[in-house]
Residue frames as qw, qx, qy, qz and C-alpha x, y, z in Angstrom:
[[0.334, -0.454, 0.696, -0.444, 6.47, 6.31, -25.14],
 [0.401, 0.041, -0.906, -0.131, 6.22, 2.54, -24.62],
 [0.773, -0.433, -0.054, -0.460, 3.57, 0.71, -22.62],
 [0.307, 0.343, -0.823, 0.332, 5.32, -1.20, -19.75],
 [0.810, -0.404, -0.137, -0.401, 3.71, -3.78, -17.54],
 [0.284, 0.413, -0.781, 0.373, 5.54, -5.18, -14.47],
 [0.817, -0.414, -0.103, -0.388, 4.65, -7.65, -11.65],
 [0.483, -0.553, 0.672, -0.093, 6.25, -9.91, -9.04],
 [0.236, 0.356, -0.859, -0.281, 7.76, -13.12, -10.41],
 [0.401, -0.243, -0.878, -0.095, 5.38, -15.34, -8.46],
 [0.413, -0.298, 0.239, -0.827, 2.23, -14.61, -6.37],
 [0.403, -0.145, -0.903, 0.020, 0.92, -17.38, -4.09],
 [0.395, -0.277, 0.246, -0.841, -2.33, -16.93, -2.12],
 [0.715, -0.230, -0.598, -0.279, -4.19, -19.40, 0.08],
 [0.678, -0.653, 0.154, -0.299, -4.78, -20.61, 3.65],
 [0.904, -0.355, 0.207, 0.122, -1.65, -22.04, 5.31],
 [0.731, 0.578, -0.127, 0.341, 1.06, -20.94, 2.91],
 [0.182, -0.842, 0.416, -0.290, 2.99, -19.40, 5.90],
 [0.833, -0.363, 0.416, -0.042, 3.72, -22.99, 6.92],
 [0.872, 0.338, 0.233, 0.267, 5.49, -23.45, 3.65],
 [0.058, 0.983, -0.152, -0.090, 7.74, -20.41, 3.84],
 [0.474, -0.582, 0.617, 0.234, 10.91, -22.33, 4.31],
 [0.698, 0.235, 0.640, 0.221, 10.19, -24.59, 1.34],
 [0.431, 0.863, 0.227, 0.130, 9.71, -21.52, -0.88],
 [0.152, -0.939, 0.281, 0.126, 12.68, -19.60, 0.51],
 [0.675, -0.349, 0.578, 0.298, 15.18, -22.45, -0.08],
 [0.690, 0.565, 0.388, 0.231, 14.60, -22.00, -3.81],
 [0.253, 0.929, -0.072, 0.261, 16.54, -18.72, -3.55],
 [0.240, 0.592, -0.618, 0.458, 19.09, -19.59, -0.87],
 [0.721, -0.320, -0.610, 0.071, 19.65, -21.62, 2.27],
 [0.421, -0.244, -0.414, 0.770, 20.58, -18.71, 4.57],
 [0.035, -0.719, -0.470, -0.511, 17.75, -16.25, 5.12],
 [0.069, -0.045, -0.413, 0.907, 17.20, -13.01, 7.02],
 [0.166, -0.642, -0.717, -0.213, 13.62, -12.64, 8.20],
 [0.026, 0.157, -0.188, 0.969, 12.63, -9.05, 8.93],
 [0.419, -0.535, -0.702, -0.212, 9.72, -9.06, 11.31],
 [0.306, -0.671, 0.183, -0.650, 8.27, -7.07, 14.27],
 [0.038, -0.252, 0.853, -0.456, 8.68, -8.36, 17.79],
 [0.645, 0.114, 0.432, -0.620, 4.92, -8.96, 17.95],
 [0.785, 0.392, -0.312, -0.364, 5.04, -10.77, 14.59],
 [0.331, 0.390, -0.841, 0.175, 7.86, -12.98, 15.91],
 [0.356, -0.094, 0.738, -0.566, 5.74, -13.96, 18.93],
 [0.757, 0.292, 0.223, -0.540, 2.84, -14.89, 16.68],
 [0.854, 0.483, -0.107, -0.161, 4.71, -16.53, 13.78],
 [0.007, 0.754, -0.656, 0.009, 8.37, -17.10, 14.81],
 [0.549, -0.225, 0.798, -0.108, 7.98, -20.73, 15.90],
 [0.767, 0.494, 0.368, -0.181, 6.06, -21.53, 12.69],
 [0.474, 0.826, -0.296, -0.067, 8.66, -19.99, 10.49],
 [0.213, -0.620, 0.752, -0.067, 11.49, -21.69, 12.36],
 [0.714, 0.032, 0.681, -0.156, 9.74, -25.03, 11.97],
 [0.737, 0.645, 0.153, -0.132, 9.23, -24.50, 8.30],
 [0.268, 0.813, -0.517, 0.008, 12.96, -23.69, 7.75],
 [0.450, -0.407, 0.785, -0.121, 13.90, -26.72, 9.80],
 [0.793, 0.285, 0.522, -0.132, 11.82, -28.97, 7.54],
 [0.629, 0.776, -0.055, 0.008, 13.48, -27.34, 4.48],
 [0.837, -0.151, 0.051, 0.524, 16.99, -27.92, 5.95],
 [0.337, 0.648, 0.058, 0.680, 17.69, -24.16, 5.71],
 [0.411, -0.306, -0.432, 0.742, 18.89, -21.47, 8.16],
 [0.049, -0.812, -0.340, -0.472, 16.87, -18.38, 9.19],
 [0.363, -0.149, -0.390, 0.833, 18.05, -15.38, 11.24],
 [0.084, -0.838, -0.532, -0.088, 15.43, -12.98, 12.60],
 [0.277, 0.068, -0.115, 0.952, 15.90, -9.24, 12.67],
 [0.019, -0.713, -0.630, 0.306, 13.36, -7.05, 14.47],
 [0.255, 0.634, 0.338, 0.648, 12.04, -4.02, 12.52],
 [0.273, -0.149, -0.345, 0.886, 12.64, -0.61, 14.08],
 [0.147, 0.647, 0.603, -0.443, 9.29, 0.75, 12.92],
 [0.310, 0.834, 0.001, -0.457, 10.07, 3.12, 9.99],
 [0.800, 0.355, 0.299, 0.380, 11.18, 2.56, 6.40],
 [0.010, -0.984, 0.145, 0.104, 13.99, 5.09, 6.51],
 [0.580, 0.653, -0.455, 0.172, 17.60, 5.28, 5.33],
 [0.177, -0.585, 0.715, -0.338, 19.21, 4.57, 8.76],
 [0.789, -0.092, 0.517, -0.319, 17.08, 1.38, 9.10],
 [0.864, 0.496, -0.064, -0.053, 17.82, 0.20, 5.59],
 [0.328, 0.706, -0.579, 0.242, 21.60, 0.76, 6.18],
 [0.488, -0.453, 0.648, -0.370, 21.46, -1.11, 9.50],
 [0.887, 0.090, 0.383, -0.242, 19.88, -4.12, 7.90],
 [0.710, 0.643, -0.286, 0.027, 22.22, -4.17, 4.94],
 [0.036, 0.641, -0.706, 0.300, 25.04, -4.54, 7.46],
 [0.694, -0.191, 0.591, -0.365, 23.20, -7.36, 9.14],
 [0.898, 0.413, 0.045, -0.148, 22.86, -9.19, 5.81],
 [0.521, 0.704, -0.453, 0.168, 26.54, -8.70, 4.95],
 [0.190, -0.576, 0.701, -0.374, 27.95, -9.58, 8.41],
 [0.664, -0.092, 0.663, -0.335, 25.84, -12.72, 8.57],
 [0.032, 0.240, -0.811, -0.533, 26.17, -13.73, 4.91],
 [0.539, 0.398, 0.613, -0.418, 22.50, -14.01, 4.26],
 [0.154, -0.065, 0.708, 0.686, 21.57, -14.88, 0.65],
 [0.185, -0.525, -0.638, -0.533, 17.80, -14.09, 0.70],
 [0.088, 0.016, 0.472, -0.877, 15.67, -11.62, 2.82],
 [0.212, -0.510, -0.795, -0.250, 12.06, -12.20, 3.80],
 [0.165, -0.195, 0.234, -0.938, 9.78, -9.38, 4.99],
 [0.309, -0.414, -0.856, -0.008, 6.96, -10.75, 7.26],
 [0.095, -0.479, -0.491, 0.721, 4.36, -8.25, 8.46],
 [0.269, 0.836, 0.399, -0.263, 3.03, -4.98, 7.00],
 [0.539, 0.817, 0.116, 0.170, 3.81, -2.41, 4.32],
 [0.021, -0.926, 0.371, -0.060, 6.79, -0.62, 5.88],
 [0.674, -0.365, 0.629, 0.132, 8.53, -3.98, 6.60],
 [0.784, 0.440, 0.397, 0.185, 8.02, -4.99, 2.94],
 [0.365, 0.918, -0.059, 0.141, 9.36, -1.73, 1.67],
 [0.310, -0.797, 0.519, 0.004, 12.40, -1.98, 3.94],
 [0.758, -0.127, 0.617, 0.169, 13.11, -5.60, 2.95],
 [0.684, 0.668, 0.240, 0.170, 12.81, -4.66, -0.77],
 [0.139, 0.949, -0.260, 0.110, 15.31, -1.82, -0.27],
 [0.540, -0.601, 0.588, 0.032, 17.67, -4.01, 1.69],
 [0.830, 0.194, 0.498, 0.158, 17.54, -6.70, -1.03],
 [0.507, 0.850, 0.045, 0.134, 18.32, -4.07, -3.64],
 [0.002, -0.902, 0.410, -0.135, 21.41, -2.72, -1.88],
 [0.586, -0.447, 0.675, -0.028, 22.62, -6.15, -0.72],
 [0.449, 0.418, -0.632, -0.474, 22.02, -7.70, -4.17],
 [0.112, -0.002, 0.983, -0.148, 19.97, -10.61, -2.89],
 [0.278, -0.383, -0.703, -0.530, 16.42, -11.94, -3.67],
 [0.233, -0.082, 0.458, -0.854, 13.42, -10.85, -1.65],
 [0.266, -0.387, -0.863, -0.188, 10.29, -12.67, -0.48],
 [0.284, -0.234, 0.198, -0.909, 7.31, -10.72, 0.84],
 [0.350, -0.315, -0.882, 0.013, 4.97, -12.55, 3.27],
 [0.280, -0.415, 0.047, -0.865, 2.21, -10.21, 4.46],
 [0.135, -0.255, -0.878, 0.381, 0.32, -10.90, 7.66],
 [0.225, 0.626, 0.405, -0.628, -2.20, -8.15, 6.78],
 [0.403, 0.448, 0.590, 0.538, -3.79, -6.83, 3.56],
 [0.118, -0.809, -0.323, 0.476, -3.59, -3.19, 4.36],
 [0.107, 0.773, -0.270, -0.565, -1.68, -1.79, 1.38],
 [0.856, 0.514, 0.001, -0.049, -0.64, -2.59, -2.25],
 [0.087, -0.823, 0.557, 0.073, 3.10, -2.60, -1.27],
 [0.776, -0.246, 0.578, 0.055, 3.78, -6.37, -1.40],
 [0.785, 0.413, 0.411, 0.210, 3.82, -6.73, -5.20],
 [0.291, 0.956, -0.013, -0.018, 5.49, -3.47, -6.14],
 [0.794, 0.192, -0.051, 0.574, 9.01, -2.80, -7.33],
 [0.117, 0.659, -0.137, 0.731, 9.39, 0.37, -5.30],
 [0.461, -0.453, -0.611, 0.457, 9.68, 1.43, -1.69],
 [0.118, -0.891, -0.144, -0.415, 8.33, 4.60, 0.00],
 [0.592, 0.029, -0.419, 0.688, 11.09, 6.17, 2.00],
 [0.323, -0.886, -0.264, -0.204, 10.25, 8.22, 5.03],
 [0.086, 0.650, -0.509, 0.558, 12.31, 10.22, 7.54],
 [0.313, -0.024, -0.870, 0.380, 12.88, 8.53, 10.91],
 [0.220, 0.157, 0.470, -0.840, 10.02, 10.73, 12.15],
 [0.386, 0.441, 0.808, -0.064, 7.59, 9.36, 9.54],
 [0.320, 0.746, 0.028, -0.584, 7.52, 12.19, 7.00],
 [0.835, 0.445, 0.292, 0.140, 7.57, 11.21, 3.31],
 [0.292, -0.668, 0.395, 0.559, 10.86, 11.78, 1.56],
 [0.265, 0.496, -0.615, -0.553, 10.97, 9.88, -1.76],
 [0.955, 0.159, 0.139, -0.209, 10.00, 6.88, -3.87],
 [0.239, -0.547, 0.766, 0.239, 12.86, 4.44, -4.36],
 [0.838, 0.393, -0.091, -0.367, 12.43, 2.46, -7.65],
 [0.565, -0.366, 0.724, 0.150, 14.05, -0.94, -8.20],
 [0.233, 0.381, -0.676, -0.586, 14.96, -2.74, -11.42],
 [0.440, -0.133, -0.837, -0.298, 12.56, -5.63, -10.58],
 [0.653, -0.468, -0.006, -0.595, 9.63, -6.55, -8.39],
 [0.551, -0.457, 0.645, -0.266, 9.78, -9.02, -5.51],
 [0.201, 0.266, -0.911, -0.243, 10.86, -12.50, -6.41],
 [0.345, -0.318, -0.877, -0.101, 7.88, -14.00, -4.51],
 [0.359, -0.293, 0.236, -0.854, 4.80, -12.86, -2.63],
 [0.310, -0.167, -0.932, 0.089, 3.15, -15.21, -0.15],
 [0.416, -0.297, 0.076, -0.856, -0.39, -14.37, 1.09],
 [0.189, -0.161, -0.944, 0.216, -1.66, -16.67, 3.85],
 [0.349, -0.442, -0.298, -0.771, -5.35, -15.81, 3.83],
 [0.664, -0.500, -0.553, 0.050, -6.00, -17.76, 7.03],
 [0.472, -0.264, -0.294, 0.788, -3.55, -15.38, 8.84],
 [0.029, 0.149, 0.148, 0.977, -4.78, -12.24, 7.15],
 [0.433, -0.508, -0.558, -0.494, -8.45, -12.99, 7.81],
 [0.622, -0.569, -0.479, 0.245, -7.64, -12.96, 11.56],
 [0.363, 0.050, -0.134, 0.921, -5.78, -9.59, 11.46],
 [0.071, 0.483, 0.421, -0.764, -7.54, -6.47, 12.72],
 [0.425, 0.689, 0.582, 0.081, -10.49, -5.48, 10.51],
 [0.022, 0.927, -0.008, -0.375, -9.27, -1.91, 10.33],
 [0.294, -0.517, 0.610, 0.524, -6.16, -2.99, 8.41],
 [0.384, 0.286, 0.805, 0.349, -8.05, -4.82, 5.68],
 [0.195, 0.880, 0.423, -0.096, -10.45, -1.85, 5.37],
 [0.139, -0.809, 0.272, 0.502, -7.42, 0.47, 5.08],
 [0.395, -0.138, 0.753, 0.508, -6.22, -1.80, 2.28],
 [0.330, 0.642, 0.676, 0.149, -9.53, -1.25, 0.51],
 [0.014, 0.938, 0.083, -0.336, -8.99, 2.51, 0.80],
 [0.258, -0.571, 0.563, 0.539, -5.55, 2.20, -0.76],
 [0.391, 0.146, 0.832, 0.365, -6.87, -0.10, -3.49],
 [0.298, 0.786, 0.518, -0.160, -9.82, 2.16, -4.30],
 [0.006, -0.818, 0.210, 0.535, -7.40, 4.82, -5.52],
 [0.529, -0.143, 0.702, 0.455, -5.95, 2.40, -8.14],
 [0.422, 0.558, 0.655, 0.285, -8.55, 2.88, -10.84],
 [0.082, 0.972, 0.197, -0.097, -8.98, 6.64, -10.48],
 [0.292, -0.753, 0.402, 0.432, -5.27, 7.29, -10.52],
 [0.499, 0.003, 0.722, 0.478, -4.71, 4.97, -13.50],
 [0.337, 0.761, 0.540, 0.121, -7.58, 6.71, -15.33],
 [0.077, -0.957, 0.049, 0.275, -5.95, 10.15, -14.64],
 [0.425, -0.499, 0.588, 0.474, -2.53, 8.88, -15.85],
 [0.501, 0.348, 0.724, 0.322, -4.17, 7.40, -18.99],
 [0.218, 0.910, 0.353, 0.009, -5.87, 10.78, -19.74],
 [0.131, -0.934, 0.210, 0.257, -2.64, 12.78, -19.21],
 [0.805, 0.504, -0.273, 0.152, -0.26, 10.35, -20.92],
 [0.371, -0.798, 0.446, -0.163, 1.80, 10.33, -17.77],
 [0.525, 0.358, -0.762, 0.124, 4.76, 8.01, -17.25],
 [0.829, -0.469, -0.170, -0.253, 3.84, 5.33, -14.71],
 [0.570, -0.665, 0.481, -0.045, 5.94, 3.80, -11.94],
 [0.889, 0.085, 0.408, 0.191, 6.82, 1.09, -14.48],
 [0.324, -0.443, 0.410, 0.728, 8.50, 3.67, -16.76],
 [0.102, 0.180, 0.720, 0.662, 6.00, 3.72, -19.58],
 [0.437, -0.142, -0.118, -0.881, 2.41, 4.69, -20.50],
 [0.583, 0.018, 0.646, -0.493, -0.74, 2.95, -19.28],
 [0.183, 0.095, -0.862, -0.463, -1.47, -0.12, -21.35],
 [0.660, -0.208, -0.407, -0.596, -4.73, -2.01, -21.84],
 [0.680, -0.155, -0.696, 0.172, -3.74, -4.75, -19.38],
 [0.263, -0.051, -0.511, 0.817, -2.94, -2.33, -16.59],
 [0.351, -0.115, -0.006, -0.929, -6.12, -0.32, -17.15],
 [0.709, -0.191, -0.542, -0.409, -8.16, -3.50, -17.13],
 [0.576, -0.156, -0.682, 0.422, -6.62, -4.72, -13.90],
 [0.036, 0.027, -0.329, 0.943, -7.20, -1.32, -12.28],
 [0.539, -0.145, -0.207, -0.803, -10.82, -1.39, -13.31],
 [0.721, -0.171, -0.666, -0.087, -11.18, -5.01, -12.04],
 [0.319, -0.062, -0.625, 0.710, -9.75, -3.91, -8.72],
 [0.254, -0.066, 0.116, -0.958, -12.44, -1.25, -8.48],
 [0.698, -0.130, -0.423, -0.564, -15.26, -3.61, -9.48],
 [0.638, -0.125, -0.733, 0.200, -14.08, -6.26, -6.96],
 [0.136, -0.004, -0.524, 0.841, -13.98, -3.76, -4.12],
 [0.459, -0.064, -0.006, -0.886, -17.52, -2.55, -4.85],
 [0.743, -0.069, -0.535, -0.397, -18.87, -6.08, -5.29],
 [0.774, -0.110, -0.590, 0.200, -17.11, -7.82, -2.41],
 [0.194, 0.420, -0.428, 0.776, -16.03, -5.20, 0.09],
 [0.540, -0.388, 0.211, -0.717, -19.06, -5.08, 2.32],
 [0.944, -0.108, -0.240, -0.197, -19.43, -8.86, 2.31],
 [0.691, 0.243, -0.493, 0.469, -15.77, -9.31, 3.21],
 [0.092, -0.456, 0.407, -0.786, -16.08, -6.82, 6.05],
 [0.784, -0.308, 0.051, -0.536, -19.07, -8.76, 7.48],
 [0.939, 0.051, -0.336, 0.051, -17.14, -12.01, 7.22],
 [0.440, 0.353, -0.527, 0.636, -14.05, -10.71, 9.00],
 [0.390, -0.427, 0.288, -0.763, -16.33, -9.30, 11.73],
 [0.914, -0.185, -0.001, -0.360, -17.79, -12.82, 12.06],
 [0.464, -0.544, 0.696, 0.063, -14.23, -14.41, 12.21],
 [0.840, 0.321, 0.436, -0.021, -14.79, -16.09, 8.84],
 [0.143, -0.468, 0.578, 0.653, -12.58, -16.43, 5.71],
 [0.662, 0.529, 0.480, -0.228, -15.06, -16.51, 2.81],
 [0.622, 0.401, 0.430, 0.517, -14.69, -16.21, -0.94],
 [0.078, 0.958, 0.141, 0.237, -15.40, -12.47, -0.55],
 [0.520, -0.786, 0.254, 0.219, -12.49, -12.20, 1.87],
 [0.733, -0.063, 0.485, 0.473, -10.21, -14.08, -0.51],
 [0.436, 0.672, 0.383, 0.459, -11.19, -11.77, -3.38],
 [0.123, -0.986, -0.008, -0.110, -10.68, -8.61, -1.30],
 [0.660, -0.558, 0.360, 0.350, -7.24, -9.80, -0.21],
 [0.658, 0.214, 0.484, 0.536, -6.38, -10.35, -3.91],
 [0.217, 0.876, 0.274, 0.333, -7.79, -6.91, -4.83],
 [0.366, -0.921, 0.099, 0.085, -5.94, -5.10, -1.98],
 [0.613, -0.512, 0.486, 0.355, -2.66, -6.83, -2.76],
 [0.553, 0.041, 0.654, 0.515, -2.25, -8.16, -6.36],
 [0.333, 0.720, 0.516, 0.322, -4.76, -6.18, -8.38],
 [0.122, -0.988, -0.056, 0.072, -3.97, -2.90, -6.71],
 [0.569, -0.560, 0.393, 0.457, -0.22, -3.65, -6.65],
 [0.512, 0.191, 0.605, 0.579, -0.08, -4.29, -10.38],
 [0.179, 0.829, 0.491, 0.199, -2.69, -1.68, -11.14],
 [0.205, -0.948, 0.012, 0.242, -0.98, 1.23, -9.35],
 [0.520, -0.508, 0.447, 0.521, 2.46, 0.38, -10.64],
 [0.354, 0.131, 0.681, 0.628, 1.74, -0.21, -14.29],
 [0.072, 0.782, 0.582, 0.211, -1.28, 2.13, -14.21],
 [0.265, 0.443, -0.111, 0.849, 0.37, 5.06, -12.37],
 [0.301, -0.565, -0.557, 0.529, -0.14, 7.27, -9.38],
 [0.101, 0.611, 0.271, 0.737, -1.72, 10.73, -9.45],
 [0.218, -0.630, 0.101, -0.739, -3.58, 12.97, -7.02],
 [0.804, -0.505, -0.196, -0.245, -4.74, 10.49, -4.32],
 [0.863, -0.148, -0.208, 0.437, -1.26, 9.33, -3.31],
 [0.325, 0.439, -0.118, 0.829, 0.15, 12.85, -3.64],
 [0.452, -0.656, -0.013, -0.605, -2.44, 14.07, -1.08],
 [0.896, -0.386, -0.205, 0.080, -1.54, 11.15, 1.22],
 [0.701, 0.107, -0.196, 0.677, 2.07, 12.15, 1.07],
 [0.007, -0.567, 0.054, -0.822, 1.10, 15.76, 1.84],
 [0.679, -0.615, -0.157, -0.369, -0.90, 14.62, 4.87],
 [0.820, -0.166, -0.321, 0.445, 2.29, 13.11, 6.39],
 [0.241, 0.444, -0.186, 0.843, 3.24, 16.79, 7.00],
 [0.499, -0.565, 0.023, -0.657, 0.51, 16.95, 9.67],
 [0.055, 0.278, -0.878, 0.387, 1.60, 15.27, 12.93],
 [0.577, 0.019, 0.489, -0.654, -2.04, 14.68, 13.88],
 [0.835, 0.321, -0.194, -0.404, -2.40, 12.33, 10.89],
 [0.207, 0.520, -0.828, 0.034, 0.60, 10.06, 11.79],
 [0.437, -0.082, 0.821, -0.357, -1.65, 7.61, 13.70],
 [0.767, 0.392, 0.141, -0.487, -3.78, 6.96, 10.63],
 [0.753, 0.018, 0.607, 0.254, -3.18, 4.02, 8.34],
 [0.181, -0.217, 0.549, 0.787, -1.70, 4.57, 4.88],
 [0.035, 0.370, 0.804, 0.464, -4.90, 3.51, 3.09],
 [0.105, -0.762, -0.564, 0.301, -7.08, 5.70, 5.31],
 [0.111, -0.659, 0.111, 0.735, -5.11, 8.80, 4.26],
 [0.128, -0.044, 0.727, 0.673, -5.08, 7.64, 0.62],
 [0.083, 0.593, 0.796, 0.084, -8.89, 7.30, 0.74],
 [0.018, -0.850, -0.253, 0.461, -9.23, 10.97, 1.65],
 [0.180, -0.449, 0.494, 0.723, -6.72, 11.62, -1.13],
 [0.183, 0.285, 0.848, 0.407, -9.05, 9.85, -3.54],
 [0.046, 0.802, 0.574, -0.157, -11.94, 12.04, -2.57],
 [0.150, -0.752, 0.116, 0.632, -9.74, 15.08, -3.05],
 [0.213, -0.157, 0.713, 0.650, -8.67, 13.91, -6.47],
 [0.133, 0.515, 0.815, 0.230, -12.30, 13.33, -7.50],
 [0.007, -0.868, -0.314, 0.385, -13.22, 16.85, -6.35],
 [0.180, -0.548, 0.420, 0.701, -10.32, 18.22, -8.40],
 [0.148, 0.086, 0.838, 0.518, -11.81, 16.23, -11.37],
 [0.439, 0.103, 0.082, -0.889, -15.28, 17.59, -10.63],
 [0.067, -0.133, -0.983, -0.112, -16.85, 14.15, -10.54],
 [0.420, -0.430, -0.410, -0.686, -20.70, 14.36, -10.87],
 [0.374, -0.394, 0.489, -0.683, -22.38, 14.77, -7.48],
 [0.902, -0.098, 0.037, -0.419, -24.49, 11.58, -7.73],
 [0.848, 0.256, -0.430, 0.176, -21.45, 9.45, -8.56],
 [0.202, 0.463, -0.568, 0.649, -19.48, 10.99, -5.68],
 [0.592, -0.338, 0.330, -0.653, -22.28, 10.47, -3.21],
 [0.961, 0.041, -0.198, -0.186, -22.57, 6.83, -4.30],
 [0.674, 0.332, -0.509, 0.420, -18.84, 6.25, -3.77],
 [0.119, -0.476, 0.470, -0.734, -18.92, 8.17, -0.47],
 [0.819, -0.263, 0.068, -0.506, -21.74, 5.88, 0.72],
 [0.929, 0.104, -0.337, 0.113, -19.60, 2.78, 0.01],
 [0.398, 0.434, -0.529, 0.611, -16.59, 4.31, 1.85],
 [0.422, -0.437, 0.345, -0.716, -18.75, 5.12, 4.93],
 [0.930, -0.139, -0.041, -0.337, -20.23, 1.62, 5.02],
 [0.812, 0.261, -0.423, 0.305, -16.82, 0.08, 4.69],
 [0.645, -0.694, -0.175, 0.267, -15.51, 2.25, 7.50],
 [0.599, 0.195, 0.062, 0.774, -13.04, 4.56, 5.73],
 [0.178, -0.601, -0.263, 0.733, -12.49, 8.15, 6.77],
 [0.330, 0.619, 0.502, 0.507, -14.15, 10.80, 4.64],
 [0.132, -0.959, -0.114, -0.223, -13.71, 13.96, 6.81],
 [0.232, 0.654, -0.471, 0.544, -10.88, 15.91, 8.46],
 [0.601, -0.520, 0.351, -0.495, -12.29, 15.04, 11.88],
 [0.993, -0.046, 0.065, -0.088, -11.96, 11.32, 11.15],
 [0.731, 0.458, -0.271, 0.428, -8.33, 11.89, 10.17],
 [0.621, -0.483, -0.305, 0.536, -7.66, 13.71, 13.44],
 [0.295, 0.233, 0.117, 0.919, -7.37, 17.16, 11.79],
 [0.129, -0.734, -0.576, 0.336, -9.08, 19.87, 13.87],
 [0.045, -0.683, 0.096, 0.723, -7.46, 22.93, 12.40],
 [0.598, 0.464, 0.595, 0.270, -8.88, 23.24, 8.86],
 [0.085, 0.891, -0.022, -0.446, -7.64, 26.75, 8.13],
 [0.722, 0.678, -0.104, 0.090, -5.94, 27.42, 4.86],
 [0.006, 0.812, -0.553, 0.186, -2.69, 28.32, 6.70],
 [0.626, -0.368, 0.668, -0.162, -2.64, 24.89, 8.39],
 [0.851, 0.281, 0.440, -0.057, -3.50, 22.94, 5.30],
 [0.449, 0.847, -0.234, -0.159, -1.30, 24.76, 2.77],
 [0.186, -0.597, 0.774, 0.100, 1.83, 22.69, 3.62],
 [0.680, 0.161, 0.712, -0.063, -0.16, 19.59, 2.63],
 [0.620, 0.744, 0.208, -0.140, -0.95, 21.16, -0.69],
 [0.115, 0.861, -0.476, -0.138, 2.62, 22.28, -1.21],
 [0.379, -0.377, 0.842, 0.073, 3.99, 18.82, -0.51],
 [0.700, 0.371, 0.596, -0.133, 1.36, 17.17, -2.72],
 [0.553, 0.830, 0.056, -0.049, 2.36, 19.40, -5.64],
 [0.391, -0.706, 0.494, 0.324, 6.12, 18.92, -5.12],
 [0.476, 0.607, -0.518, -0.369, 8.16, 18.09, -8.19],
 [0.114, 0.292, -0.949, 0.041, 9.12, 14.68, -6.80],
 [0.454, 0.200, 0.741, -0.452, 5.48, 13.67, -6.21],
 [0.225, 0.216, 0.863, 0.397, 2.72, 12.50, -8.55],
 [0.255, 0.689, 0.406, -0.543, 0.22, 15.37, -8.59],
 [0.130, 0.561, -0.429, -0.695, 1.83, 16.34, -11.93],
 [0.108, 0.065, 0.939, 0.320, 0.35, 13.14, -13.44],
 [0.331, 0.604, 0.586, -0.426, -3.18, 14.68, -13.34],
 [0.485, 0.439, 0.554, 0.515, -4.47, 15.67, -16.75],
 [0.050, 0.886, 0.156, 0.434, -4.57, 19.41, -15.83],
 [0.293, 0.435, -0.455, 0.720, -2.45, 21.73, -13.77],
 [0.615, -0.655, -0.437, -0.040, -2.94, 21.56, -9.98],
 [0.133, 0.646, -0.363, 0.658, -1.69, 24.20, -7.48],
 [0.252, -0.057, -0.783, 0.566, -1.27, 23.91, -3.73],
 [0.334, 0.080, 0.242, -0.907, -4.25, 26.26, -3.33],
 [0.667, 0.041, -0.492, -0.557, -6.30, 23.88, -5.55],
 [0.524, -0.027, -0.835, 0.164, -5.45, 21.01, -3.28],
 [0.002, -0.115, -0.622, 0.775, -6.48, 22.85, -0.17],
 [0.490, 0.098, -0.043, -0.865, -9.73, 23.93, -1.80],
 [0.676, 0.036, -0.641, -0.361, -10.44, 20.33, -2.90],
 [0.379, -0.033, -0.832, 0.404, -9.62, 18.89, 0.52],
 [0.179, 0.097, 0.426, -0.881, -11.93, 21.35, 2.24],
 [0.622, 0.120, -0.265, -0.727, -14.64, 20.55, -0.23],
 [0.583, 0.027, -0.809, -0.067, -14.16, 16.78, 0.16],
 [0.131, -0.071, -0.760, 0.632, -14.50, 17.23, 3.92],
 [0.401, 0.127, 0.206, -0.883, -17.75, 19.15, 3.56],
 [0.676, 0.099, -0.505, -0.528, -19.13, 16.55, 1.16],
 [0.457, 0.013, -0.868, 0.195, -18.18, 13.76, 3.52],
 [0.061, 0.100, 0.607, -0.786, -19.82, 15.53, 6.49],
 [0.548, 0.107, -0.092, -0.824, -23.01, 16.01, 4.44],
 [0.683, 0.044, -0.670, -0.286, -23.30, 12.33, 3.64],
 [0.369, -0.037, -0.802, 0.468, -22.52, 11.44, 7.28],
 [0.331, -0.768, -0.459, -0.301, -25.14, 13.97, 8.38],
 [0.579, -0.530, -0.265, 0.560, -22.64, 15.96, 10.43]]
């Protein structure tokens, strides 16, 4: 099997780059569709319109319906075709990016991703996570290329709710452990090859950056500041994790996340919060040494990530209630099979219940 490394064509990060979005978009076409939430439009619509005016280009706004699902993708492809748009821009969060990437693929146009938060590693990836209209995971949709451009305005992101950046750290923390598992098993990654040295190195750098800068970045955001620590965490959450998970591979952590979408009580949780509990579950499956697990749990708790069922909103922890999570996590179309040993649904349930007990012990509950 070959080693394959993929990434977005261009990644731009810095304060104020949202003001230049029209200038960047016109390099791909002069008639854009901007996919955005209604709230995002109230905050950034005038700024985006002004930028397109300065670039002598046209922008049409479409409001996101809230879920990256087949009906929403189909609706927006029709909007692109009926209005003859030649580039799509996703402005907002992960499900908006994933929807914009899917629309670009089916409409055969370039895509620009412009996050207003740093809550997931979705912006840089060449795939979309497709859910049902009700929010239940259905499939990964893989594309032949990654986004044409990613714009990260750190001045905007630093002002977003702290919980979203913390959630991004939870998503990013899985990167190294899943890449390590895929490397050990020889699994095929999302890029279509084995884990290479570059991908493994980036995954490890992502982990090291989170541990070194995460708590400082949290303090800065709480103080309303955008420091070097914040800049580095935004890059870790987005670029390092995005490249690291895609070329390094997914394994147990994201499979558990996808399983947790089966529980209605978890639907209010952020993607990275559920992934974080998936990371703990994977590390229990791997039998990580207790002192290492306690050290990592301490960091997660200080950052503000959930480490127990109660924090996820799960009150029924019986095997019967949790078994559908384990069954979904071990499904043939998910990534639990990339672990370097066989994992059954019962194994997942046992590991989740153990992770919950370990989390409660460190929390003192």
